[in-house]
DOPA-670007 format. One record per residue: z, x, y of N, C-alpha, C, O, CB in turn; residue in one letter. Coordinates in pm, 1 decimal. Each point is the difference from the previous one (the first is absolute). Last residue first. Glycine has a CB too. Example, Ala and Ser with C-alpha at 12.3 -4.5 7.8 and 13.67 -1.06 7.14 Angstrom:
708.0/1285.0/-225.0/6.0/82.0/119.0/73.0/-77.0/109.0/16.9/50.9/110.8/-231.4/67.5/-173.6/s
207.5/-89.4/-509.2/0.0/-89.0/119.0/0.0/90.0/120.0/66.5/103.6/-1.9/58.1/-292.8/-115.4/a
This chain:
6788.0/271.0/-17793.1/-143.1/163.4/14.4/14.2/45.8/131.4/-68.7/93.9/40.3/-155.5/-182.4/-182.9/k
590.3/-156.1/-37.7/36.1/85.6/26.5/-163.1/125.7/-11.2/-20.4/120.8/-12.1/317.1/-243.0/-63.5/s
-250.7/-365.5/160.2/45.4/66.0/40.5/25.9/134.0/34.2/12.4/51.1/111.3/-8.1/-217.2/-166.5/r
-200.5/-115.1/-309.3/-82.4/-17.3/117.5/33.9/92.5/134.4/-87.8/57.3/64.5/65.7/-297.4/-163.9/s
288.8/167.5/-328.2/-86.5/83.3/-16.6/-120.4/14.1/155.7/-50.3/103.3/44.0/109.8/-167.8/-344.5/s
292.4/-273.6/291.2/81.2/139.0/28.4/-75.4/127.0/-32.8/31.8/108.6/48.5/178.1/-228.5/-103.1/v
-362.1/-300.3/-28.6/41.2/-6.8/81.1/63.2/129.8/88.7/-5.8/36.9/117.3/-3.2/-249.2/-241.6/a
-138.0/53.3/-323.5/-86.5/39.4/70.2/40.8/39.8/127.8/-64.5/96.6/40.6/-60.4/-216.7/-168.2/s
478.7/-11.3/-95.1/-79.2/115.0/-74.7/-142.8/-12.6/89.8/7.5/87.6/86.1/112.9/-106.5/-368.6/v
123.5/-340.7/324.3/95.8/113.1/41.1/-62.6/90.0/23.4/-17.5/44.1/113.5/174.5/-90.5/-217.7/s
-391.8/-263.9/-160.6/-67.8/-43.6/157.6/142.7/146.3/89.2/-38.7/74.5/90.1/-62.5/-491.0/-116.3/l
192.5/349.8/-425.5/-149.9/51.5/9.9/-57.6/11.3/132.5/-74.2/89.9/39.8/38.7/-190.6/-245.6/e
422.9/-145.1/123.1/45.8/142.0/-50.0/-112.7/94.0/10.9/16.7/119.0/26.9/146.5/-213.0/-190.3/a
-150.3/-376.2/196.8/20.5/32.2/107.0/19.0/196.9/24.3/-1.9/78.6/94.7/102.6/-372.6/-91.2/l
-476.8/76.3/-358.8/158.1/-34.2/30.3/16.2/110.1/158.2/-67.8/88.2/52.7/183.6/-134.3/-383.7/t
-525.5/-229.9/69.1/27.8/104.0/74.3/152.5/-13.1/41.1/52.4/-94.5/59.0/-302.2/114.5/14.4/t
-77.5/-298.4/-384.2/47.7/143.1/-36.0/83.7/97.1/59.4/50.0/97.9/-55.2/-221.8/-132.1/-14.1/r
31.1/-452.7/172.3/156.9/15.6/-98.4/7.1/136.6/-37.8/106.5/49.4/-37.1/-103.3/-281.4/-84.8/d
-329.2/115.7/435.2/149.3/21.8/72.2/48.7/0.8/-90.4/109.1/56.3/9.6/-87.5/-144.4/176.2/v
-442.3/162.7/-341.7/104.6/88.0/83.0/44.3/-52.5/19.0/82.7/35.1/-84.2/-126.6/85.9/156.9/v
-125.6/-445.1/-347.1/-2.1/187.5/-57.7/62.9/94.7/103.9/92.0/72.2/-38.5/-335.4/-91.7/-84.4/g
170.7/-452.4/234.9/134.8/42.5/-28.8/3.8/111.7/-77.2/104.1/62.3/-20.8/-33.0/-270.3/36.5/e
-487.5/89.6/180.0/153.6/63.9/115.9/112.6/-14.8/-116.7/85.7/88.3/3.2/-138.6/-209.7/297.6/i
-277.0/-23.2/-486.2/-64.5/193.2/-5.8/126.3/24.9/129.6/65.6/101.5/23.5/-443.6/-74.5/-74.7/a
342.9/-497.3/-183.8/45.9/150.9/-71.0/-20.5/124.6/78.7/33.9/111.6/-39.5/-97.1/-205.2/-173.5/a
-51.9/-276.9/482.6/125.3/9.6/-54.7/61.5/92.1/-68.3/95.8/70.2/32.3/-145.0/-236.8/-22.1/e
-355.6/92.6/31.1/-3.9/74.4/101.0/172.0/-34.0/11.1/61.1/87.4/61.3/-353.1/-94.3/52.8/v
52.4/-169.1/-468.0/1.8/159.5/-32.8/41.0/31.3/148.2/10.6/122.5/4.9/-216.5/-70.8/-214.1/a
209.3/-498.4/184.0/98.5/51.3/-75.0/-19.1/153.4/-44.2/90.0/63.9/-54.5/-58.5/-304.8/-13.8/m
-326.8/-13.2/318.2/105.9/8.3/98.2/127.2/27.7/-87.5/110.3/9.5/53.8/-225.9/-174.2/125.9/w
-343.9/141.5/-357.4/24.2/121.8/102.9/151.2/-77.4/78.6/23.7/58.7/105.6/-345.0/50.1/-50.1/v
262.6/-383.9/-363.6/-13.1/131.7/-92.1/11.2/80.1/98.0/103.1/67.1/4.3/-246.0/-117.2/-193.0/d
26.6/-365.4/375.4/199.9/35.8/-56.6/-7.3/105.2/-55.3/97.4/67.2/34.1/4.1/-275.7/-105.1/g
-564.6/112.0/98.9/108.0/80.2/131.5/162.5/-27.0/33.3/83.0/54.1/73.1/-308.2/-70.5/43.1/l
-158.3/-173.0/-428.9/30.9/122.1/-32.1/66.8/76.1/142.8/15.6/119.0/27.5/-216.7/-128.7/-231.9/g
12.0/-433.6/223.8/97.0/60.0/-117.5/46.4/37.4/-20.9/110.1/-38.4/-39.5/-144.8/34.7/0.1/t
-275.5/-135.6/391.7/102.9/48.7/10.5/92.4/4.9/-41.6/106.8/11.4/60.2/-178.6/-21.9/33.1/a
-311.3/-243.0/-147.0/-45.5/167.4/-18.1/90.1/52.9/70.4/-47.9/97.5/57.9/-191.0/-93.2/-74.7/a
455.3/-405.6/-187.6/-132.7/8.3/-40.9/-59.5/163.2/25.5/5.2/90.7/-83.0/-29.0/-371.3/143.8/g
506.5/161.5/8.0/-94.9/-81.0/-9.5/-166.9/45.6/-51.6/-8.7/101.5/-69.1/185.1/-198.3/247.2/h
456.2/229.5/-69.1/-158.8/2.6/76.7/-92.6/-51.5/-127.0/54.5/10.3/-109.9/-23.1/229.4/299.9/y
505.2/-128.9/-48.8/-87.7/-45.0/-129.4/-123.9/-8.9/73.7/8.2/4.9/122.7/158.8/-147.9/-281.8/t
365.4/387.9/216.1/-139.2/-22.3/109.1/-103.5/-14.8/-113.1/-22.6/89.1/-81.8/78.8/78.7/319.4/a
419.2/-63.3/-317.3/-80.4/-122.7/-6.8/-61.0/-29.4/50.8/-0.5/-118.4/33.7/86.3/67.8/-85.9/t
116.3/491.2/10.3/-76.1/-67.6/-127.9/1.6/-152.4/11.8/-12.6/-62.3/-105.4/85.3/254.6/-53.6/t
45.7/88.1/525.0/-154.0/-1.5/1.2/-67.8/-63.5/-165.3/-112.9/-31.6/-37.6/128.1/277.5/236.5/t
376.5/-432.4/114.6/23.7/102.9/-9.4/-168.8/7.2/-118.9/-64.0/-96.2/-42.5/408.5/117.9/118.1/p
-315.1/-228.8/421.5/89.3/-40.3/-113.5/-41.3/115.9/-83.6/-79.7/81.0/47.3/97.8/-353.2/-33.6/l
-171.6/242.3/452.6/109.3/-45.5/-47.9/83.6/34.5/-133.5/113.6/45.8/-11.9/-225.3/-186.4/146.2/g
-383.8/190.2/-57.0/79.0/-95.8/35.4/104.9/-47.0/36.5/13.3/-121.9/11.4/-119.4/135.1/-84.6/r
98.4/322.0/-219.9/-121.7/-33.8/-5.2/6.5/-127.7/84.7/63.3/-91.0/-53.5/-121.8/208.7/-171.8/v
348.2/370.8/123.1/-33.4/-168.4/21.2/-159.0/-53.3/7.9/-104.4/64.5/10.2/331.7/-59.9/135.4/t
141.7/511.6/-271.1/-89.0/-78.7/44.9/-2.7/-127.9/-67.8/45.5/-32.9/-109.5/-156.6/221.2/174.3/t
459.3/53.6/-104.3/-72.3/94.3/63.7/-143.8/-64.7/45.7/-52.2/43.7/102.6/183.6/143.6/-243.2/l
316.5/-412.2/150.6/-58.7/-12.1/-56.6/-125.7/105.9/56.3/-45.6/-3.0/114.4/175.0/-227.9/-188.1/a
320.7/214.1/286.6/-41.3/-97.2/-118.3/-108.3/69.2/-61.5/21.1/118.9/-23.7/39.6/-340.6/129.3/g
188.1/395.0/258.7/-129.7/-62.8/71.7/-7.7/-46.8/-140.8/-122.7/-9.1/-4.5/-10.2/155.1/229.5/g
495.3/163.8/-185.8/-35.8/-114.4/110.3/-69.5/-17.7/58.6/-11.0/14.9/121.7/125.4/-20.3/-106.8/v
-46.1/152.5/-476.7/157.1/-26.8/69.7/-46.4/-48.0/163.4/51.1/-101.7/47.1/115.7/328.8/-208.2/a
-524.6/-62.4/-120.5/61.3/-151.5/-32.3/155.2/-24.2/67.0/55.7/-107.3/23.3/-196.4/111.7/-273.1/r
-12.6/395.6/344.3/-132.0/-61.4/51.4/85.5/-119.7/28.5/54.1/-49.1/99.1/-286.5/151.1/-236.5/v
407.2/234.6/-88.1/61.5/-62.2/121.9/-96.2/-70.4/72.1/23.7/-33.9/116.0/135.7/201.1/-97.7/v
-208.2/-31.0/-423.4/110.6/-102.3/-57.7/41.0/11.4/196.2/86.3/-72.9/48.9/26.3/137.3/-415.9/d
-533.4/176.5/289.5/49.8/-122.2/-48.0/120.1/-125.5/-11.5/-3.5/-122.9/-4.7/-126.4/277.0/-54.0/g
111.9/361.9/129.2/-66.5/-150.6/85.6/-4.6/-49.3/-20.3/95.8/-67.0/38.7/-168.8/67.6/26.1/v
402.5/171.7/-340.3/-148.2/26.7/18.5/-1.2/-33.0/154.9/91.6/-49.4/65.7/-201.6/-18.3/-322.5/t
521.1/287.3/-26.3/-46.5/-107.3/47.2/-126.8/29.6/70.8/-29.9/106.8/53.5/251.2/-197.5/-48.4/i
55.7/381.6/-241.1/2.2/-156.3/-99.4/-83.7/-53.2/82.0/-82.3/-65.8/-63.7/318.1/11.7/-42.2/d
-142.2/485.5/286.0/-117.9/-45.2/-110.6/-17.7/-74.7/-122.6/-68.4/6.7/-102.1/44.4/155.5/181.5/q
356.0/-119.9/245.1/-126.5/-19.2/75.6/-65.8/-6.6/-111.3/-51.7/-104.0/-40.8/65.9/214.3/257.7/a
465.7/-266.6/-351.2/-103.2/143.0/47.7/-104.5/-60.7/96.5/-4.6/-115.9/41.5/9.6/261.7/-286.8/d
351.1/-513.2/216.1/-102.3/91.9/-75.5/-54.2/124.1/41.1/-48.2/22.0/111.1/-2.9/-209.2/-172.3/r
230.4/-111.7/373.9/66.2/-69.8/-82.4/-1.2/75.4/-120.5/111.8/-6.8/-51.0/-157.6/-196.1/161.1/a
44.6/406.1/369.7/-110.2/-0.2/-100.4/104.7/-96.9/-117.7/115.7/34.8/-23.5/-283.0/251.3/85.5/l
389.1/-300.5/436.8/-67.7/122.0/-129.3/-122.5/-56.3/-68.6/-60.8/-96.4/46.6/302.2/187.2/-123.6/a
41.9/-188.2/582.0/-78.3/-67.4/-89.3/-24.2/134.7/-70.9/-21.6/109.3/52.4/-83.6/-335.3/77.1/y
564.9/114.5/244.2/-180.2/39.9/-37.9/-71.8/-29.7/-93.1/42.1/-110.5/-34.2/-5.6/260.7/108.1/g
474.2/-34.3/147.3/-58.1/-106.1/-102.9/-127.3/63.2/84.0/-16.5/84.9/87.6/193.7/-347.3/-175.2/g
206.4/402.2/228.3/-37.6/111.7/-31.1/-94.1/-91.6/-138.9/-1.7/39.3/-116.6/232.3/178.6/231.5/d
42.1/-490.5/195.6/-78.0/136.6/99.4/-86.0/86.8/-94.5/-98.9/50.5/53.0/312.5/-13.9/120.1/v
-208.5/-529.9/-399.4/116.9/114.8/88.8/-37.0/82.6/58.8/-120.6/24.4/-4.6/247.5/-27.3/-116.6/g
-381.7/-219.9/-379.3/71.7/-51.7/175.6/115.2/101.5/43.3/73.1/73.7/-66.1/-93.0/-359.3/22.0/r
-435.0/261.6/-308.2/162.7/74.0/-12.8/44.2/-53.6/131.1/-70.2/34.1/95.2/41.9/218.1/-234.6/h
-424.2/-336.3/-231.2/47.5/0.0/172.6/143.9/7.5/-10.9/59.8/-48.5/-96.1/-246.9/-110.9/208.9/s
-277.3/253.2/-476.1/189.6/-15.3/52.3/-40.8/12.9/92.1/-96.4/60.8/46.5/279.2/24.7/-169.4/h
-670.2/-197.3/-156.6/92.3/78.6/145.6/138.6/-49.9/11.6/17.6/-118.3/29.4/-226.3/128.5/125.8/l
-122.8/-215.1/-428.9/-29.0/169.1/48.0/21.0/44.1/55.2/-63.8/86.9/59.3/-27.2/-74.0/-88.9/l
153.2/-437.0/-150.4/71.7/62.1/-55.6/-67.3/179.1/-14.0/1.9/91.8/-82.1/89.7/-360.2/-27.2/g
-149.8/-174.9/320.7/-139.5/47.2/-80.4/71.9/75.3/-71.6/-50.4/6.3/-112.2/-155.2/-3.8/257.7/a
453.6/-153.2/283.2/-4.6/-71.5/-119.6/-80.8/14.0/-115.9/25.1/-89.5/-80.8/38.8/-25.8/225.5/r
-96.1/396.3/186.9/144.2/47.0/-73.1/-1.5/-103.2/-64.5/21.0/21.2/-119.4/124.8/109.6/263.5/r
-526.1/-117.5/77.7/17.7/124.6/-34.9/139.4/-11.0/-124.2/10.4/45.2/-114.0/-122.6/58.1/387.8/l
74.0/-434.8/53.8/-95.1/1.6/-99.2/-13.1/120.6/-120.6/2.5/-20.0/-121.5/-104.9/-105.7/317.6/d
307.8/183.0/238.1/62.8/-111.5/-56.2/-57.4/-27.4/-190.3/55.2/19.8/-108.3/-45.6/-129.5/417.0/l
-173.1/390.8/13.3/120.6/56.1/-60.1/44.4/-76.8/-117.7/28.1/21.2/-117.9/37.3/61.9/333.5/l
-411.2/-262.1/148.4/30.5/63.4/-128.1/27.6/75.9/-94.2/-66.6/17.2/-102.1/19.6/-94.2/171.2/i
190.7/-82.5/310.6/-52.7/-152.7/-112.2/-15.6/49.8/-126.0/47.7/-22.3/-111.3/-198.3/-112.8/271.0/g
250.6/480.3/236.2/112.9/-98.5/-124.3/-38.3/-63.1/-30.5/79.6/-40.1/-84.9/71.7/33.5/124.9/q
-472.0/191.8/229.1/14.0/67.1/-107.0/148.0/-87.9/-130.6/8.7/-31.6/-118.6/-122.8/286.7/324.1/l
-26.6/-405.4/233.7/-124.5/-47.9/-112.5/46.4/86.6/-83.4/-8.3/-49.9/-112.3/-213.8/-19.8/226.9/f
495.0/136.3/228.6/-6.1/-121.3/-9.0/-53.1/16.3/-157.8/66.3/9.5/-103.3/-100.3/-100.7/379.3/s
-9.9/491.1/-80.9/112.3/-53.6/-36.2/6.9/-138.7/-85.8/16.1/-9.7/-121.6/39.5/138.2/321.8/l
-574.5/142.3/-123.0/102.1/-82.2/67.8/126.4/-89.1/-56.0/-12.8/-109.5/-54.7/-185.9/116.8/171.9/p
-108.6/496.2/-213.3/-5.8/-202.7/-38.6/158.2/-28.9/102.5/108.5/50.7/28.3/-228.1/-89.2/-396.0/i
-49.4/528.3/277.1/-64.7/-68.1/131.7/48.0/-184.1/-62.0/-46.3/-97.2/59.7/-230.1/328.6/22.2/d
472.2/133.9/-310.3/-132.5/-31.0/-12.1/-59.7/-91.4/66.5/-65.6/-88.9/-54.4/100.8/156.5/-114.7/q
353.9/156.3/211.8/-51.5/110.5/-36.9/-170.2/-63.0/-67.4/-98.2/64.3/-37.2/388.0/79.1/-8.5/a
48.4/-432.2/292.8/-6.8/113.7/66.5/-138.2/118.1/-41.4/-84.1/53.1/72.6/366.3/-115.3/-58.0/a
-65.3/-282.4/-335.7/-103.3/-56.0/132.4/-57.9/97.3/71.0/-119.6/26.1/-12.9/248.4/-205.9/56.3/a
216.0/336.6/-360.9/-154.5/-39.3/-8.1/-58.9/-86.0/77.6/-119.8/24.8/13.9/144.6/12.8/-201.9/l
399.0/41.3/338.4/-93.8/91.0/-55.9/-101.6/1.1/-1.4/-82.3/25.9/87.7/185.9/-8.2/-170.4/t
162.8/-387.0/93.1/-93.6/45.6/188.4/-41.3/125.3/-48.9/-112.0/29.1/41.8/273.0/-124.4/197.9/a
76.3/-62.1/-647.4/-125.5/-133.1/77.2/-85.3/69.4/94.2/-122.4/13.4/0.5/286.8/-226.4/15.0/a
152.8/547.0/-329.4/33.4/-69.8/100.3/-182.1/-88.5/39.3/-112.4/47.9/15.0/376.2/162.9/72.7/k
-138.4/53.2/-566.9/-56.0/4.2/150.9/43.3/-135.1/77.7/-4.4/-112.1/-50.6/-214.8/259.3/-26.3/v
448.7/202.8/-371.2/-45.7/-144.7/106.9/-78.7/37.5/125.4/12.0/91.8/81.1/212.4/-216.2/-137.2/l
-217.4/428.0/-362.1/48.8/-4.6/110.8/-35.3/-101.1/65.2/-112.5/-14.2/47.7/131.2/208.6/-55.6/q
-178.5/31.4/-395.1/55.3/-100.0/-23.6/88.4/-66.7/115.7/68.8/-97.0/-31.8/-96.9/192.5/-189.9/p
-414.6/18.2/319.7/52.9/-27.0/-137.3/133.0/122.4/-22.0/-23.4/119.8/15.7/-252.8/-224.1/-118.6/h
-31.6/59.3/497.6/77.5/29.1/-9.6/101.8/-23.2/-69.6/116.7/14.6/36.4/-216.4/12.0/93.1/d
-368.5/-159.1/-143.7/20.7/139.4/43.0/138.7/64.5/37.4/0.5/121.6/19.5/-216.8/-172.0/52.3/a
113.5/-364.5/-216.0/0.0/86.5/-168.2/-30.2/68.0/94.3/-36.2/91.1/-74.5/-31.5/-176.3/-181.5/a
83.6/-203.3/607.4/160.0/7.8/-75.8/-3.1/94.3/-156.5/102.2/33.0/-60.1/-41.1/-321.2/170.0/v
-499.9/236.3/135.8/120.8/82.5/64.7/136.9/-23.6/-23.5/86.3/81.8/31.7/-226.3/-66.6/123.7/s
-222.3/-250.0/-335.9/-12.9/171.4/-40.0/130.6/66.6/48.8/81.6/75.6/-52.8/-354.2/-54.1/90.4/l
221.5/-486.3/-8.2/109.6/30.6/-128.3/-35.3/136.9/-24.7/55.5/69.1/-85.5/-37.0/-304.8/-43.0/m
-186.9/66.4/574.9/153.1/36.1/-24.5/36.8/21.7/-137.4/104.5/61.4/-21.7/-48.3/-191.7/207.8/a
-511.1/39.9/-155.8/31.7/143.6/95.6/156.3/12.9/-24.6/51.9/94.9/-58.7/-247.0/-124.9/279.4/r
-10.3/-411.8/-397.9/-7.3/191.9/-89.1/59.4/98.7/83.3/80.4/82.4/-43.7/-320.5/-98.2/-64.7/v
270.6/-405.4/306.1/79.5/-1.3/-73.7/-16.3/109.6/-114.0/89.0/52.1/-67.3/-66.6/-281.4/150.5/a
-310.7/139.8/263.2/91.0/46.0/79.0/125.1/-8.4/-96.7/103.4/46.3/48.2/-222.5/-116.2/183.8/y
-300.1/-37.0/-388.5/-14.6/160.7/75.6/155.3/13.2/1.4/62.3/82.2/-67.2/-305.3/-79.8/254.5/d
218.7/-419.8/-261.9/9.6/29.4/-72.5/-50.5/163.1/2.3/54.6/70.1/-85.1/-40.5/-325.9/22.6/t
21.5/-55.9/422.2/128.3/-16.5/-85.0/-53.5/72.1/-69.3/-14.4/88.2/84.7/127.4/-287.1/-75.0/r
-490.4/157.3/194.1/96.4/107.9/77.0/195.0/-27.6/-87.3/86.0/88.1/-1.5/-289.3/-120.7/317.9/a
-253.3/-64.6/-615.5/60.3/-36.8/153.9/92.8/68.3/62.1/68.6/80.5/-62.9/-102.8/-268.1/10.8/s
-468.5/254.8/-337.7/161.8/13.8/7.5/81.8/-28.7/166.5/-42.2/55.2/101.6/-6.6/150.2/-320.3/v
-377.3/-407.1/-139.3/46.9/19.1/168.1/137.0/40.3/-36.4/88.8/-66.1/-53.9/-229.7/-129.2/209.7/y
-295.1/253.8/-465.9/138.2/-32.5/8.2/73.6/60.2/153.1/11.2/107.1/59.7/-14.3/-98.5/-353.3/m
């Protein structure tokens, strides 16, 4: 699985918002806290809002907050919101890859790879990662 900068930034931003939940967090604060270019982050936040993962509030006291509890948002939700499919074969959905002859079984391998990735990212919540971060800091 290739993790783009956009995907990495999105997960980091969501973890920062989760850490301050239920308080609103400004985009500039997120950008500074996670060392993400603000202009790039703003597009990511828009995608996360459109996917129903964040709420945004305008105004001087505005900012971003989780749209649902951190225990109900998985890394997979965030990855799909900003990057689409978790795995692709030649840029197309894994399920559409077809092979013939000696390579016939390759499609099953790609499907197994996709299932393994889904098993990790769809089982890992923002809340779990936040607890891990707190545990690491206290050691």
